[in-house]
Every structure is written in structure tokens, then in C-alpha cells.
C-alpha positions, 0 to 999 in steps of 0.5 A: 932712882930720882934723887937727884935735881934733873930728872930720869926719863925713859926709866926701866927696872929689871931684877936678876936672881943669880943661885945655883942650879942644877940641870936635868944632866946633874950639872952644877952651875954655881953662878945661874941668873934668873930674870925676874918679872917685876913691875907696878899697876899694869907688869909693866917695866917703865917707869915715870920717875916723879914720886917713890914707887914699889916695884914688886915681883908676882911670885908665880908658877914661872917664879924661881922662888915658887916652891920656895917657903918662908924658912927655906929663904933663910937657908937657900943662898942666892943674891938678887941684884935689881937695876934701874937705868934710864936717861938723865934728862938735863945731859941725855946721858944714859945711867944705871943704879944696882941694888944688891939683896941677900936672903939675910 
């Protein structure tokens, strides 16, 4: 997130899981977006990027990954998009970086 000479300040991170969802009424929603709660240390999403950090999603009963087994992960079709946003210190311009992760 901060591989540049100018630091990113007021950085935040979020993640979304995109997958098919079937409603209680049977309607199929092919690209439903689940917000994944991500954090580090104290489950906060604001980052101070002066050294590498590991950001995690804790799988709780509220997580869309809660009922997914390791073998199901390889068969399931979804994408996790992680978004890092912040302000470039030297220019005060907003910047955004996105990464995409597939089950494979």
C-alpha cells in the first residue's frame, strides 16, 4: 500500500465478497456484494502505513464464509475485492488501490 516515496495518510481498507445469492423467495442475485469485516490489532479499518501490515477477516457467524468448508472453497465461485483508500501526503490527492482474489 505504501511503496512510494510519499506516504499515504488517513488510509482505510475494506473488502467485499462477490458471489451468487438466492433470496428466501428463490430469486437469484448473480453478483451480490457482501461486505467483509476486516481489521488488524483491534478490528479497526484505519491504517498507519509505515511498515507492512497484515489485514485479516475473522470468520464469525456473521461472515459469508462461516459455513464454507476448505473443500467448498475450491468448488465455490466468488471473488474477494480488497480496496485500500487514502490521501497522498505530498499532494493531498485521494488514491485507491484494489486487489482481487479468486478461490484458486
